[in-house]
Every structure is written in C-alpha cells, then in structure tokens.
N, C-alpha and C positions, 0 to 999 in steps of 0.2 A: 779413950773410951768410946764404945759404940752405943748410940742412942737410936731407938727405933720408934717411929710413929706411923700408925697405919689407919687408913680410913678409906671409905668408898666415895667420899666427896672431896673434890679438889679444894673447895673453899675452906673445909675444916682443916686440911693440911696447911693451907696458906695462913690461916689464923694462928695455928700453933707455931709456925715458923716465925711469923711477925712478932708474936709474944716473946719468944726466946731472944730474937734479935733486939727487941726493945728492953726487956728486963735484964739481960746479961750482955751489956756492950763489951766490945773488945777492949783489951788493955790500952791500946793506943787509939786515939781519936782519928788518926790518919790512916789506920790500917783498913784494908778492904775486906768486906765480908765476902768470902768466896763461896759460890753456889754452883753446883753441878746440875745441869738439866739435860733433858733428852732432845730438845729442839729449841729453836729460836722463838717459836710460838709460846712455849712454856716460860721462857725468859720474859717476854713481854707481859704475859699474864701476871707473873709474880711482881714485876716492876709496878704495874698498875695497881695491884692489890696493896702493896706496901704504901704507895702514894696516897691511896684512899684511906687506909686504916691508920697510918702513922703520920700522914701529912706531908711526908717527903720520902723519896726513894733515891738515896745517894750512896756513893762509895760501895756499890755492889759490883763484884767481879764475877761474871758468868762464864762458864766453859762447858763444853760437851765432854763426856767421858773420854773420848779419844784425845781431845785437846789437853785435858788434864794429864793423861798418861804421857803424851808427847812432851809437855812442859817439864815433867819430872825426869824424863829420859834425858833431855838436853842438859839438865842440871847435874844429874847423878852418874850417867853413863858416859865415859870419855869417848871422844872421837865419833860421836853420832853425827852423820852428815846432815845438812839442811834438807836434802832430798834423798830419800832412801832408794837404793836399787830395787827394792821390793814395793815401792809405791805403784799404784795401778797404772799411772801414766808412763812410768819407766818400763814396767813389765810388758805393756802393750807393744812398745817398739822393739823390745828384746825378742818377744814371740814373733813379731812380724819379720824380723831379721832371720829367725830360724825357718819360718815357712817359705822364705824366698831363697834359702841357701841350698847349695848343691848337696850338702850332707843330709838334709831332710829328705831329698828325693832319692838318695841312694843308700844311706847308712842302714844296716840291718836293725839297729836299736830303735829306729823310728818306723819300722814296717807296720806295726800295729796302729800307730798314730795315723799313718798315711791311709790305711784301709778305712779307718773310722771317719776321717775328715776329707778324703779325696773328693767326693761328690760335691760337698759344700764349697771347698776351696776353688773349684773350677766352675762354680755357678755364675760368677761375675768377676769383673776386673778388681773390684774393691772388697771381695769376699774375705780375703786373708786379713785385710786391715780390720774389718768388722769383727771377725772371729777372734783376732788377737785382743781387741778391746773387751769382748765378752769374757774371754778366758782370764784376762788380767783382773777383771772385777770379781770373777768367781774365786780365783786364788786369794784375792784380798779378803774375801768373806771367809774362806777356809782358815786364814791366819787368825781371824777374830773368833769365829764360832767353832771351828774344828781343828784346834792346834794339835790334837792327838793324831789326826790324819797326817798332818804335815810332818810330825816327828817320825811316824811309821814309814812314810814314803821316802824321807831323807835317809832312813836306815835300810832302804831297799826292801821293805816289807809291804805286803798287801793285806788288807783287812777284810776281804770278801764283801766289798760294797756293791758289786755288780759288774756288768760287762764294761762299763765306762771307767772303772777305776784304774786299770793298767795304763791306758794311754794318757790319762791325766797325771798319773804318778810319774810317767816318763817325761812329760812336759815340765813338771815341777822340778825334777832332778836336773833338767837343763837349766832352769832359772837359778837353782841353788847348787851350783857345781863347785863351790868353794873359792871361786875367783872374784867374788864381789867385794867391794870396798867396805861393806858393813853387813852385819848379820840381819836376818829378817826379824820381824817383830816378836815372834815366839822366843827366839834366843835372847833378844833384847829384854823381853819381859822377865825372864829368869834373873838377869843381871839387875834389873830395876828393883824387884822384890827383895833381893839380897842386900841392896845398898841404900834402902830408904833411911833417911836421916831427918830428925826433928828440925834441924837447922834450915832445911829447904821447904818445910811444910808450913802452912798457915796455922794460926792459933786454933782454929776449928774449921770444919768443912760441912756445909749444908749440901745434902743430896736431895733434890726436891722433885716431886711429881713422877717418880720412877715407877713404872708398872712392869717393866721387863728390862733386862740388861744382858749384854753379851757375857758369857761365862768368864772370860779372861779378866773382866773388870771387877768381879766380885772379890776375889782374893786381894786385889789391890786396895779396895776400900777397907777390908779387914786389917791388912797390914798397916795402912795409914792410921787406923784407929788405935794402934799400939803406941803411936807417937803423938797423936793429937786427937781431940774430940771430933767424932764424925756423927752428924745428925742426919739420919735417913728418914725422909718423909715419903712413904711408899703408898701409892694408889692401889689398894688391894680391893678387888670387887666383892670379896667374901670375908665375913668374919670367922668362918670355919676353915679348917684345914682342907685344902683341895689339891694337894700334891698328887693324889692318885685318881683325880677326875679325868677320864678319857671318854672319847665318843665311841659310837657303835662301830664305825669303820675300823678304828684301831683294834677293837675287841675281835672283830671278825677275822683279822689277819692272823689270829692265834690258831686258826683252824679248828681241830676237834675240841680244843680246850676253851673255845669261845663261850662266854656266858654273858648275854646281853643284859642280865639283871645288874651287872656291875657298872653299866653306863651311867655317867654323871650328867649334869645339866649341859645340854648341847652348846649353849652360848659360852659357858665357862670352859668347856672342853676345847672350844675353837680357839682359845687364846694360845694353845699349843704348848709344846714341851719347854720352850724357852721361858715362858711365863711361870710355869710350874716349877722349873728349876730355880728361878729367881726367888720365889717365895719359900721354897724348900730351904734354900741357903739362909734366908732371913730367920726361918724358924729354928735353925740349928746353930746359928752363930751366937756366941756369948755376948749378951747385951747388958749394959749398965741400967737401961730402962727400956721397957716395951709398953707403949701406950696405944690402945686401940679405941678409936672414936667412930661409932656406928650409930646412926639414928634408928629409932624404931621403925621398921618397915611398914609402908602403906601399900594398899592394893586397891585403891579406889579407881585407878586407871590402868590401862594396859602397860604403860611404861613403868608405873610403880609396881605392878605385879611382877614384871620381869626383873626389876631391881631387887625386890624382896626375895624372889625365888633364888636368885644368884647369891645374895647375901647369906641366906640360910640353907643353901644346898637343897632346895625343894624342887623336885621334878615338876614340869608343867602339868603332867598327867594327874598329879595328886590333887589338882584343883577341881577335877571333874566331879560332879555330884549327880547321881542318878535319882530322879524322882520316882515315886511309886507309880505303878500303873494306874492310868486314868480309867474312865468308864469304858472307853473304846479299847482298852488293853494296850494302848500305845505308851511308850516311855519317851521322855525328853531329857536331854543332857544339859545341865546348867553348870555354870562356873561359880565357885564360892569366892566372894570378895567381901569387903567391909565398907560400910558407909562412912561418912565424915565423923560420926560419933563412935566408930569402932565396932558397930554391931554387924554380925555376919548377915549377908544377903546373898541371893542367888540370881544371877542374870544370864541371859542367853549369850552364848559365845560370840555370835555375830555382833551383838550390841557392844561387847567389850572390845572386839577387834577393830571396830569402826569408830572408836571414841576420839580419834584424831591425835592421841598422844604419841603414837608411832605410825609412821607412814613409810611405805616402800614404793619407790617410783622408778620405773625403767625408762631410760632415754637412749636414743640412737647415737648420740655424740656428746662430747663435753660441752659444746655450745648450748645444746638443748637442755642439758642438766642445769646449767647456770640460769637459763631463762626460766625454767620451772622453779628453781630455788628462789629467784628474785620474786616471782609471783607469790610463792608461799610466805616469804619474809614480809612482803608488803602487806599481805593479809594478816599476818601475826601482829605487825606494828599497828595496823588499823584496829584490830580487836583489843589491843592492849595499849591505850593512849599513854600510859606512864612509862612504857619501855622506850629506850633509845637504841639506835643501831649498835652502839658500843656495848650494849648488854647482851649481844648475840655473838656466839662463836660458831664458825663453820669449819669443820675438820675434814681433812682428806689425807690419805696415806701419802699421796704424791701431788704436790701443787703444780708441777710443771705442765701437764696436759691442759690445765685450765687457765694458766697465767695469760696466754695470748688473748683470751676472750673476756677476761674479767672487766677490763675498762669498757669494752664495747657494750656489755650487758648492764653493769652496775653504775658505770660512770656517765651514762647518757640517758636522757629521757626518750623512750621509744614506745610507740603504740599507746600513748596516753598515760603510760606509767612514768613516775618520777625517778630521777636518779637516786641511788642509795649510797650514802657515804660508806667507805670501806678502807681497810688497810690490809696488806698482805705480809705475812711472815714467811720465813724459810725460802726466800727467793735467792737463786744463784747470783753470784757477782755479775755475770754477764747480763742479767736482766736489769741491773741497776746502771749499766753502761749501754745506752741506746745503740751506739755504733757496733759494739761487740755482739749485742743481742741480734741486731739485724743480720750481721754476718753469720752468726750461728744458725739463725733461722733459714737463711739462704742455703747454706751448706747442707742442712738437714733436708730442705726441700729438694735440692738437686739429687739427693740419694733416694728420694721417694718416688711414688707413682703420680705425683701432683694431685693428690686428693684435695677436695674442696677445703677440708679442715686443716690442710697444710698450707694452702695458698692464702686463705683469708687472714690468718694471724699476721702474715708479713705486711699486710695493708694497715695493721694497727700501729705500725712503727711511724712515728712522726717524721723520721728521716726519709723513709720511703715515700710517704705522702708528699713531702715537699719536693722530692726528686722528680715526681711525675705531675706536679702542679695540682694535687688533690688536697682536701682538707678532711678533718674528722666529720664535718657535717655531710660529706658525700658518702660516708660509709653505709648508713641505712639504705640509701638508694642502691648502692652497689650490691649489698647483701640481698635485697629483694630481687634485683635483676638476675643475679646468679641463680637464685632459687627458681625464678620463672624460666630461665634458660635450661634448667634441668641438667646442670653439669654434675658429674659424679667424680671421675678421675681420668687421668691421662691427658698429655698435651695434644695428642692426635691418635688416629687409629693405629699407627705404627707402634706406639707405646703400648696400646691395648692388645696388640696382636690381632687386629681385626681389619676387615677390608673397607670399613667406612669409619667416619669420625663421630659416630653416635655417642652422646653423653660426654664428649671431650671438650677441652677448652678451645680447640680449633673450630669445632662446630659452633660453639657459643660466639666466637668472633665472626664467623661467616654469617650467622643469623643477625648479629648486630649491624654489620655492614650492609647486608641486604635490606634491612629495615630502613636504612638511609636512602637506598637507591630505588626501591620499589614503592609505588604509591600504596596508600592504605586501602584503596578501593579496588586495586588490581589483584592479579594472581599472587597468592602468598608463597608460591613455590618457584624456585629456580634451581634446576638440576637436582631435584629431590631435597633441597634445603629449604626449610620454612623460615621466612623472614620474621624478625622480631621487631615490632614497632614500639620504640620507647618514647619518652617525653622529648619532643623536638627542642624544647627549651634547655635540655640538659645534654645536648650533643657534645659539648666540650668535655663534660665529665666522662661520658662513654668513650670519647676519643682518647683521653688520657689513660683510661683503664685498658683499652686495647693496646696502647703503647707499653703499659706495664706487663701484660701477658706476653707480648712479643719479645720484650727484653728478657723475660724469664726463659722463653723458648730458645733464644739465641745463646744465653748463658749455659743452658743445659747441653746444647750441642757442642759448645766450645769446651766446657769444663769436664766433659766426659772423655775427652781425648787425653791419653797419657802424657805426662809432662814431668820434667825434672823439678827439684825443689825450688830452684831459682825462678822458673817460669810460674810455678804456683804462687810464689811470693808476689810476682808482678800481677798475676790475675787478681789476687786479693787486694793489692794496692789500687788497681784500676777500679775494682768494684766499690771500695769505700770512698774513692774520690768522685 
C-alpha cells in the first residue's frame, strides 16, 4: 500500500513518521526500519528527532534512492557486476581512450564530434581528461533524468534537442556499442521493475523529507508499494495544486501565445519541472491514505509572508494596497499584513523588507560567506539566549567549496569572536581521510591558476602544517599576511601571461624576503619591488611559509611534465611521504 503524508514543515513530517514508527512496530524486534532520504543531512536530522522524541534512535537503516535501487538490482538482477561499465569513473576512461585514438582523428563517423570539440581538446595537455570527466557525469545524469533520450540515441534517432545533440548521441553510441559486460541502468531498470519480489523487500519502507526526485525512482516506489507498505513523507511547499505553476521566462518562450497572466508565484516556479513532476506523480498515484498537515499561514514578518503566499498560491503583487489620495494628491503604496491577533494592518514595504526575517548577502568568496555567516549566527545566539548551536541548520546545495574554510572560521576564535561548535554532513570520503584529502587538494591546485582560495585551504590540512613546521595557531597570521601582500592568483608573471609578477605568489615571496634584508627606515623599493616588513619575532613562520610556496612551485613545474602511469604513481608516493 502507498501512504502519503504532506506538509510544508519538516518537523511535522518527522513527528508523523515517529508516531507511526512507535505506534506500529515491525513484526520482528530485530528488523531494521528502512528509511530512504535525499541526503546524509536529512538522515542526521531524522536520527536526532527520533532520539529527542522517542528517547532512542536505533536500528534505523538509511539509504539514498540510488542506493536502494542498486541494492535491489544486486539481489534481483543476475550477473550485475560490482562496478558497472556505465559508472561515471569507467565512462571517463573509456571516453579518454576514444579521444586519444587514431579512429577519433580520422573516422568519418566522428567528424561532427571533432568539429565541436577540437578547439577545446587542443587548449591544454589535460583538456581531453577534463572533458571526458565532464561528459561522463553528463551521461550519468542523462541515464537518471533523461532515459528517453538514451533510448532514442541507442536506436539511432535524434529528438531535435539542438545543435549539440548529434555529437553527444555519437559519443553515447560509442559507449553503448553492445560489447559491454553489463547493460546500462535504463536497461537494468526495466528488468528490476519486472522482477520485484516481496521476499527481498522490507516489511515497510519510509521515504522521508523528499521534495523532488528523479523520474526513474517514482515508478520504483509505486511498484514496491504493490508488495509492501510505502510511507512517503513529502515536503510540499504548497497545500494547493501547483503542477502548472511556471515563471514568466518560460511563458515568454511560447512566442505569440505568451500570456503573462498565467505566471505563478516566482519562488514556487523556480523549483522547476522536476519538483512539479514529482508532486504531479504523487497527486495521481493511487494511495491508501493521503494526509496533509499545514498550519494556518502567518504574515507578520517577511518570511511568513513568503511562506503563506507559496502555501496558498498568492502572488506577491496581491498584497499591495493603494491608499486614497491625500491632501496633496499623492498616493502611497502599502502592504497588507496581520498583527499578532490576526487583525489586518498596512505597513510600508520598506519596513516589511527590512524586518530581518529574510536577508540576502553578497560575498566575493566562500571564505567571506562563512565569515559573514558566523557574524550573523553569533548575533542570533546573542539575541536568543535559550538557543543552542545545534538548534541551527545551515543549508547549501554543495558543501565542497566551503569545507576547506569551515574549521578556520568556525573552529577558531578570531578577531574577538568565539569559536562556534559545528558538525558537517554530506562530506566526501576523501575529506574524512586527511592524506587522501591533501592529495586531492594538491592535484586540484596543480590544475588551477593558484588562486588564493585554492592555496589557503591546503594550509588547513594538519598533515601539510606538520610537513612545514607550522601550526593552526599560525594560520590567522598567514591569512592576514597574504591579504596585506595583495596576492590574487598565479605563481608568477609567466602563469599570468604578464611581463611582471604583480599580484602573484612570486611577488609576495620577493616582498617578504626584501623585508628581511632592507631596514625599516631605508628605501622601501628594490628593483621596483616594495619590501614588506612583518613581525621580526615571527620570521620562522614566514620562512616556513616561503618554503611551502616554493615547494608548490617546484611540484607544479615537475607534475606538468607528461609521464607514464608508473611515474605518476611514484610522484604521488613521493608526495604523500
């Protein structure tokens, strides 16, 4: 049976899930409660909620939609290999082999591909490797979100998707030429749906906190519900049907038939087609029970206004209220809201927009974003003494750009601000292994232009700090020093394609060395290079930092030379040792 629970508040969904778990225990006390979530962050949230509400959170088995599907495939579909030839990491090397083959350079069937990719493939020595990785990721997404495209290309058909369709279709037919040891996931999917059996399924399945899902997983959930109970706890922002809500840009694409009056709430429309398709599916599927829990909307703050408008499909413009003309004949526009007692009141738009419930802040780098975030969170905790850091969640679509800076900002007291306790979810395995993470960062750095926000994260590694005799206590000094030296990017002027070393790491090193050699009261210039005079008591720290930058420069020169796989292995071993 298929059971559906919908709400715009995650805590309401979690409460309903906990009640079902407690009131209807599984037949076996040793059986695991299987829960499908979209992220590890959602897993941690539900674990903590269960522990708080029920006193214990135990014997819960969490999986992602892709993980659940793969587990079932391994059980039901014979001869599924541990590593699919259509996994992104395998497709990358297969495409790289194609790009470097003689057939790719001469065969007529790849002519269109060569014309489209030639300029990029010849842009650098590693361009083909980078392109192969990007294309492998794209094809992997096609397998999940566009299986109909894959089927059409495999059959030799084009769907009129644009100028880039033909060469992508040719690359896909190379990947799926019939010689692979196992079919791709679209073909495996059809076998899985046909062979679902109650014996390999749990007694019931919780699907929690889902607001969108790849189309291929929706039929799987429905087919599973024919064999066991499936409880879907969907995070739906609106209590109304919003399957036809689109934004003005999409309407304008219709040309002469465009009617902007059909535009829906812009924030709801921004969730996109995938979100609309997901809730369309839920509205059409046959359910044993469909429960919706929505609180009565409030509009006493800007945030509450936005939430209420989305919940009830109210356009923001409908809140505008035009006062009657005053004595001077002028009119003022007010916004209708309600006070704490529910009485309608009218306030100036600027007053509502600046009430602090919603803030939009622009920053020039992930590091600066985190610094601003810490300032805001510290202020929030100061104004709310009853709150604790674990009461606050910080969400981001991709944690990776921020991970290197989190410890430096939140884990250390800087500028009179205290450290804030934190925990991070959805971190790659390499980040839990310091050695692998340092190697990953170094390889990424050597492929970059040595921007400041690429070099500094490497210093956050305890292994790197120990290698150069530095400590975490030295990092604030080094950060301030790099800021004062005005480093932007580039090891030297050659990397920047310039005749001088302005704003490069080489210029920074020269200024540091000159600061040691030239007296403070003398000429600050030598050969047009300005000396930088740092704290003489910290010369040992600056000296170790200079050694760090020079080591990176040497590695960059050495590792950019072509080498065989065996030599690359030795280079990596030398580095980690």
